[in-house]
C-alpha positions in Angstrom: -17.9 -11.9 -3.0 -15.4 -11.2 -6.3 -12.4 -11.8 -3.9 -13.6 -15.9 -4.0 -14.4 -15.9 -7.7 -11.5 -14.5 -8.3 -9.6 -17.0 -6.1 -11.2 -20.0 -8.1 -10.3 -18.1 -11.2 -6.4 -18.3 -10.6 -6.7 -21.3 -9.3 -5.9 -20.1 -6.1 -3.5 -17.5 -6.4 -5.3 -14.5 -5.5 -4.1 -11.9 -3.6 -5.8 -9.8 -2.3 -4.9 -6.0 -1.6 -5.9 -2.7 0.1 -5.4 0.0 1.6 -7.8 3.3 3.4 -7.4 5.5 0.0 -7.6 8.8 1.4 -10.3 11.6 2.7 -10.3 13.0 -0.8 -10.6 10.1 -2.7 -12.9 9.1 0.1 -15.2 11.7 0.3 -14.8 13.5 -2.4 -15.8 9.8 -4.6 -17.6 7.7 -2.2 -19.3 9.9 -0.1 -18.3 8.1 3.3 -16.6 9.7 6.4 -12.3 9.6 6.4 -12.8 9.3 10.7 -11.2 6.2 11.8 -9.7 4.6 9.7 -7.5 2.8 11.0 -9.9 1.1 13.2 -12.5 0.9 9.9 -10.0 -1.5 8.3 -9.3 -3.5 11.5 -13.2 -4.2 11.3 -13.3 -4.7 7.7 -10.4 -7.5 7.7 -12.0 -9.1 10.3 -15.7 -9.2 8.1 -13.7 -10.8 5.0 -12.6 -13.2 7.2 -15.4 -14.5 8.6 -17.1 -14.1 5.1 -14.8 -16.5 3.8 -14.3 -18.9 6.5 -18.4 -19.6 6.0 -19.2 -20.9 9.0 -22.2 -19.5 9.1 -24.5 -15.7 8.7 -21.7 -12.9 9.2 -23.3 -10.9 12.9 -21.1 -8.1 13.5 -21.4 -5.4 16.0 -18.9 -3.2 15.3 -19.5 0.6 14.7 -18.7 1.1 11.4 -20.2 -1.6 9.4 -22.6 -2.9 11.7 -24.4 -6.3 10.3 -27.5 -6.4 9.7 -27.9 -2.6 9.7 -28.7 -1.0 12.4 -29.1 2.5 11.6 -27.6 5.1 13.7 -28.3 8.9 14.5 -27.7 10.9 11.5 -29.0 7.9 9.2 -31.6 6.2 8.2 -33.5 3.4 10.3 -33.1 0.2 9.1 -36.1 -1.3 7.3 -36.3 -4.4 9.9 -35.7 -6.4 6.9 -32.3 -7.0 7.2 -30.6 -10.8 8.8 -27.4 -12.2 8.7 -26.1 -13.8 5.7 -23.5 -16.8 4.2 -22.1 -16.4 1.0 -23.2 -18.7 -1.2 -19.9 -19.2 -3.4 -18.3 -22.2 -1.3 -14.5 -20.6 -1.2 -11.7 -22.2 -2.8 -9.5 -21.3 0.6 -11.0 -20.1 3.5 -7.9 -17.7 4.2 -7.4 -15.2 1.2 -3.8 -14.0 1.6 -4.6 -10.4 2.5 -1.4 -7.4 2.0 -2.2 -4.0 3.7 -1.5 -1.3 1.0 0.1 1.4 4.3 2.7 5.0 4.4 2.6 5.2 7.4 3.7 4.1 10.9 0.5 2.6 12.7 -0.4 1.5 9.1 2.5 -0.4 8.8 2.4 -1.8 12.5 -1.1 -2.8 11.5 -0.2 -4.5 8.7 2.7 -6.3 10.3 -0.3 -7.5 13.3 -3.2 -8.3 11.1 -2.6 -9.5 7.4 0.0 -11.7 5.3 1.7 -8.7 3.2 3.0 -5.1 3.1 2.5 -3.3 0.0 5.1 -0.6 0.2 4.7 1.8 -3.0 8.0 3.6 -1.6 10.4 1.9 0.2 14.1 2.7 0.3 16.3 0.5 1.6 17.8 3.4 2.7 15.6 4.6 5.9 15.2 1.0 7.6 14.1 2.4 10.4 11.8 4.2 9.3 9.7 0.9 8.9 11.8 -1.2 11.3 9.9 -0.4 14.7 6.1 -0.1 13.2 6.6 -3.8 11.7 7.7 -4.7 15.0 5.1 -3.1 16.7 2.7 -5.6 14.8 4.2 -8.6 15.4 4.5 -7.8 19.3 1.1 -7.4 18.7 -1.2 -10.3 20.9 -2.3 -13.0 18.3 -0.7 -11.6 16.0 -1.0 -13.4 12.5 2.5 -13.5 11.0 5.8 -12.9 12.5 8.9 -11.8 10.6 9.8 -14.9 8.9 6.5 -15.5 6.9 5.5 -11.8 6.3 6.1 -10.5 2.7 6.8 -6.6 2.2 6.1 -6.2 -1.5 7.6 -2.8 -2.7 7.3 -1.0 -5.9 10.4 0.2 -6.8 10.5 1.0 -11.0 13.5 -0.1 -12.5 15.3 1.6 -15.6 18.4 0.4 -17.1 20.6 3.2 -18.6 23.7 4.6 -19.3 21.2 7.9 -18.7 20.4 8.3 -15.3 19.5 11.3 -15.4 16.9 10.6 -18.4 15.8 7.6 -16.1 15.2 10.3 -13.2 13.0 12.4 -15.7 11.0 9.4 -17.3 9.8 9.3 -12.9 9.7 13.2 -12.3 5.9 13.6 -13.1 4.7 10.4 -11.1 6.4 11.5 -8.2 6.0 15.0 -8.8 1.9 14.0 -9.1 2.1 11.4 -5.5 4.2 13.9 -3.2 2.8 17.5 -4.7 -1.0 16.9 -5.6 -2.2 13.4 -4.7 -4.5 14.0 -2.0 -5.3 17.9 0.1 -1.8 19.8 1.3 -2.6 18.8 4.7 -3.4 14.6 5.0 -1.5 14.0 1.4 0.2 10.7 3.2 2.3 10.4 0.3 4.3 13.0 1.0 5.0 12.1 4.3 7.3 9.1 2.9 9.9 11.7 1.9 9.3 14.0 4.3 9.6 11.8 7.2 13.3 10.7 5.2 14.3 14.1 5.5 13.0 15.1 2.3 10.1 18.1 3.9 11.8 21.4 2.4 11.7 19.9 -0.8 8.0 18.1 -0.6 6.7 21.3 0.4 8.1 22.8 -2.3 6.9 20.7 -4.5 3.3 20.8 -3.3 3.2 24.6 -3.1 4.1 24.3 -7.0 2.2 21.0 -8.1 -1.1 23.4 -6.2 -0.2 26.4 -8.0 -0.8 24.6 -11.2 3.4 24.6 -12.0 3.6 21.3 -12.6 6.6 21.8 -15.0 8.4 23.4 -11.6 7.8 20.9 -8.9 8.5 18.1 -12.0 11.9 19.8 -11.6 12.2 20.3 -8.1 11.9 15.9 -7.3 15.8 15.8 -5.7 17.0 13.0 -7.8 19.1 12.1 -4.9 15.3 10.3 -3.0 14.9 9.6 -6.7 17.9 7.3 -6.6 17.1 6.1 -3.1 13.3 5.1 -4.2 14.7 3.4 -7.6 16.8 1.2 -9.3 17.9 3.5 -12.3 21.1 3.5 -14.0 23.7 1.3 -16.0 23.3 -2.8 -14.9 26.4 -2.7 -12.8 25.2 0.0 -10.2 22.1 -1.5 -10.0 23.7 -4.5 -9.4 25.3 -2.9 -6.4 22.2 -1.2 -5.4 20.4 -4.3 -5.3 22.4 -5.7 -1.9 21.2 -3.4 -0.2 17.9 -4.2 -0.9 18.4 -8.0 -0.3 19.4 -7.0 3.2 16.1 -4.4 3.8 12.6 -5.9 5.0 11.4 -6.3 1.0 10.7 -10.2 0.1 9.6 -8.8 -2.9 10.2 -5.9 -5.7 7.2 -5.5 -7.7 8.2 -4.2 -10.6 6.5 -3.5 -14.3 7.8 -3.0 -18.0 8.2 -5.0 -21.5 9.5 -8.2 -22.0 13.3 -7.2 -22.2 12.8 -4.4 -19.1 11.7 -7.6 -17.5 14.3 -9.8 -18.3 17.2 -7.0 -18.0 15.5 -7.8 -13.8 15.2 -11.0 -14.3 19.1 -11.0 -14.5 20.1 -8.6 -12.5 18.4 -10.3 -9.6 18.9 -13.7 -10.5 22.4 -13.3 -11.9 
């Protein structure tokens, strides 16, 4: 209902981003089991689309989100008052685009199969092989929603125009140290798995050890500048302009950048000029 409301308020411009999060957050903050996250997401997306289509009261006999609630072993018994419902809001669009935030191969494949786009938080055009096969697998599945020609890949790319590349990298070290070192349990940090797949396993283990020992400054210093430069667009305009060619040739269709108006003007000039 929130998605339908925002779609009305934005004049049909909403893109709904979804993600499975991780066990620390799901179990520690939301009080839910993290078991079978991909199956749960698949089910969730299907229910959302049924609600938006508003063809009738929504039911589901799938295991994770049964509608109406039927109860299960270890869970409270139903009151018996639940019944299939239909949204009271009439959607502006009956098919709101969904982009899936995904990092692992299976999750990326599911994004290509079920969704309209993929939100890639740590993408590097130097490692296209990590993304090509999962995307192809998803597009090849029966009843895949999109093809490579109409599927969006929106990559978060820190962009800093400066002559001091090292200073720009240092600005980003706290964020990467947090995500690779302290975001999630050491045994289940999906963010850390991305640079590990890129060949930085030893560096990531060092960052994690330092961060979890409370040595955050040392963890930041341990993030390789080479890795930072592979994931970002930082440096003089000439360097960024040259590196943009690899992004243009990649699967990425949209660069997600943020900053103040002068930085956004620089980004527009670099990309369009």
